[in-house]
C-alpha positions in Angstrom: -5.4 -2.5 -23.8 -3.9 0.4 -21.8 -0.6 -0.7 -20.2 1.5 0.8 -17.5 5.1 -0.3 -17.1 6.6 -0.3 -13.6 10.3 -1.1 -12.9 12.9 0.7 -10.9 15.5 0.1 -13.7 15.1 2.5 -16.7 16.7 0.0 -19.1 14.2 -2.7 -18.0 11.3 -0.3 -18.7 12.8 0.5 -22.1 13.1 -3.2 -23.0 9.5 -3.9 -21.9 8.2 -1.0 -23.9 10.1 -2.2 -27.0 8.7 -5.8 -26.5 5.1 -4.4 -26.1 5.4 -2.5 -29.3 6.4 -5.7 -31.1 3.4 -7.5 -29.6 0.9 -4.9 -30.8 -2.7 -4.2 -29.8 -1.5 -2.4 -26.7 -1.2 1.3 -25.7 1.6 2.2 -23.4 0.0 4.9 -21.2 2.9 5.5 -18.9 5.9 4.3 -16.8 6.7 4.3 -13.1 9.9 3.6 -11.1 8.5 2.4 -7.8 5.3 1.0 -6.3 4.0 4.3 -5.0 4.3 5.9 -8.5 2.7 2.9 -9.9 -0.4 3.2 -7.8 -0.8 6.9 -8.5 -0.2 6.5 -12.2 -2.5 3.5 -12.6 -5.3 5.6 -11.0 -4.6 8.7 -13.0 -4.1 7.0 -16.4 -6.9 4.4 -15.9 -4.5 1.6 -16.9 -6.1 -1.7 -17.8 -2.9 -3.7 -17.3 0.1 -3.1 -15.1 3.4 -4.8 -15.8 4.8 -4.7 -12.3 8.2 -5.4 -10.9 8.3 -6.9 -7.4 11.4 -5.6 -5.7 11.4 -1.8 -5.8 12.2 1.0 -3.4 9.6 3.0 -1.4 6.9 0.5 -2.1 7.3 -3.0 -3.5 5.1 -4.5 -6.3 3.1 -6.8 -4.0 1.9 -3.8 -1.9 1.2 -1.8 -5.0 -0.9 -4.6 -6.4 -2.8 -4.7 -3.1 -3.7 -1.0 -3.3 -4.7 -1.2 -7.0 -7.0 -4.1 -6.1 -9.1 -1.6 -4.2 -9.7 0.6 -7.2 -13.3 0.9 -8.5 -12.0 -0.6 -11.7 -8.8 -2.4 -10.8 -6.2 -3.2 -13.5 -5.0 -6.6 -14.3 -1.5 -7.2 -13.0 1.4 -9.2 -14.5 4.4 -9.5 -12.1 7.8 -9.1 -13.6 10.7 -10.4 -11.5 14.2 -11.8 -11.5 13.1 -14.6 -9.1 13.6 -18.1 -10.4 10.6 -20.3 -11.1 10.9 -22.1 -7.8 10.4 -18.9 -5.9 7.4 -18.1 -8.1 5.7 -21.5 -7.7 3.1 -19.9 -5.5 1.9 -17.7 -8.3 1.3 -20.5 -10.9 -2.1 -21.6 -9.8 -3.7 -18.2 -9.4 -1.7 -15.3 -10.9 -2.9 -13.3 -13.8 0.6 -14.2 -14.9 4.3 -13.6 -14.1 7.3 -13.0 -16.3 10.9 -14.0 -15.3 13.6 -11.6 -16.4 15.1 -11.5 -19.0 11.6 -11.4 -20.6 11.1 -13.0 -24.1 8.6 -11.5 -26.6 6.8 -14.8 -27.0 6.3 -15.2 -23.2 5.1 -11.6 -23.0 2.6 -12.2 -25.8 1.2 -15.2 -23.9 0.9 -13.2 -20.7 -1.0 -10.4 -22.5 -3.4 -12.9 -23.9 -3.8 -14.4 -20.4 -4.5 -10.9 -18.9 -7.2 -10.3 -21.6 -8.9 -13.6 -20.6 -8.7 -13.4 -16.8 -8.4 -9.6 -16.1 -8.3 -8.1 -12.7 -10.6 -10.4 -10.7 -7.8 -12.9 -10.2 -5.6 -10.3 -8.4 -6.9 -11.0 -4.9 -6.0 -14.7 -5.4 -2.5 -13.6 -6.5 -2.0 -11.8 -3.2 -3.2 -14.8 -1.2 -1.1 -17.3 -3.1 2.0 -15.1 -3.0 2.1 -14.8 0.8 2.4 -11.0 0.4 3.2 -9.3 3.7 0.2 -7.9 5.5 1.9 -4.8 6.8 1.8 -1.9 4.2 4.2 1.0 3.9 1.4 3.3 2.9 -2.3 3.9 3.5 -4.5 4.8 0.6 -7.3 7.4 0.7 -9.5 9.4 -1.7 -9.6 13.1 -1.4 -12.2 14.9 -3.7 -12.0 11.9 -6.1 -8.2 11.9 -6.1 -6.0 9.1 -4.8 -3.7 10.0 -1.9 -1.0 7.7 -0.5 0.2 8.5 3.1 3.5 7.0 4.3 2.8 5.1 7.5 6.0 6.4 9.0 4.6 9.9 8.7 1.4 9.2 10.6 1.1 10.8 14.1 -2.2 9.3 15.2 -5.3 7.5 14.0 -8.8 8.6 15.2 -11.9 6.6 14.6 -15.0 8.6 13.5 -18.2 6.6 12.6 -17.2 4.2 9.8 -14.0 6.1 8.9 -10.6 6.5 10.5 -9.1 10.0 10.3 -5.3 9.7 9.6 -3.4 12.6 11.1 0.0 12.8 9.4 2.8 15.1 8.7 1.1 16.6 5.7 -2.4 17.1 7.2 -5.3 14.6 7.5 -7.3 12.2 5.4 -10.1 9.7 5.8 -9.7 6.0 5.1 -12.5 3.5 5.1 -10.8 1.0 7.4 -11.4 -0.4 10.8 -9.3 1.0 13.6 -8.9 -2.6 15.0 -7.5 -3.9 11.7 -5.0 -1.1 11.6 -4.0 -1.8 15.1 -3.4 -5.4 14.3 -1.5 -4.7 11.1 0.7 -2.0 12.6 1.1 -3.3 16.1 4.8 -2.5 16.2 4.3 1.1 15.2 1.0 2.2 16.9 -0.4 1.8 20.4 -4.0 2.2 21.5 -4.7 5.0 24.1 -8.5 5.0 23.8 -11.2 2.9 22.2 -11.2 5.4 19.3 -7.5 6.3 19.0 -4.1 4.9 18.1 -0.9 6.9 18.4 2.6 6.4 16.9 4.8 5.0 19.6 7.8 7.1 18.5 5.7 10.3 18.8 4.8 9.8 22.5 6.7 12.3 24.6 4.7 12.3 27.9 1.4 12.3 29.7 -0.4 15.3 31.3 -3.3 15.7 33.6 -6.2 18.1 32.7 -7.9 20.3 35.2 -10.8 17.8 35.3 -8.5 15.0 36.2 -8.4 13.3 32.8 -5.1 12.1 31.4 -3.9 13.1 28.0 -1.0 11.9 25.7 1.4 14.5 24.4 2.9 13.8 21.0 6.0 15.4 19.6 5.1 18.0 16.9 1.4 17.7 17.6 -0.5 20.5 19.3 -3.6 18.4 20.1 -3.7 16.6 23.4 -5.3 13.1 23.1 -7.3 11.6 25.9 -6.1 8.3 27.4 -8.7 5.9 28.8 -8.4 4.4 32.2 -8.1 1.0 30.6 -5.1 2.0 28.5 -3.4 4.2 31.0 -1.2 1.6 32.7 0.3 0.6 29.4 1.0 4.2 28.4 2.7 4.8 31.7 5.0 1.9 31.1 5.9 3.3 27.6 6.6 6.8 29.1 8.9 5.3 31.7 11.0 3.9 28.9 11.3 7.1 26.9 
């Protein structure tokens, strides 16, 4: 079984690696220090199992597990955490497994056997049972077969095209197979709708301008493109502009 170790503490990763070598029948294919690195490494290394810390910088383990669940071949996930057993009661019924630090070899061995039996299909249940937050810090896209993670804070605007949404961000643009409505609901505090096919980052809005044909457009800081505002959404946008 190909295993990826994820923890923001190097010593914790070293200890897990040593314990895995004692357990045998596993291949440690890599390590990562945060959730974003974990998602990228799991995709690149085709990990079959991820030992995943929960509290980490940049992206936590619960969000990382959510992204990995969307892989064509998602890995099984075992959460590793310093939480006590009462905090983890929600995981007991549905999790592939969880390990409470400090991790014992016997407990790790049992978790590995459990992962071999249940595999990745239980991951969606883990997310539901854990009460994982619905709002992500990143969006995940595929570009020429490669996984790309876009920090939500770097997104300028989202434009719906057919069954895709084009994510325009600080580093360019990518396509995601998500509904604009679901993104609007998830990130209601960050984005505002200006048209049936467009959401913009509230903090990027710098003003409104009128075109020669009378249409109204939103101006975003650092974005050359003017984005059309529908009549329906114009009153709300005007209120936002007045508070800039």
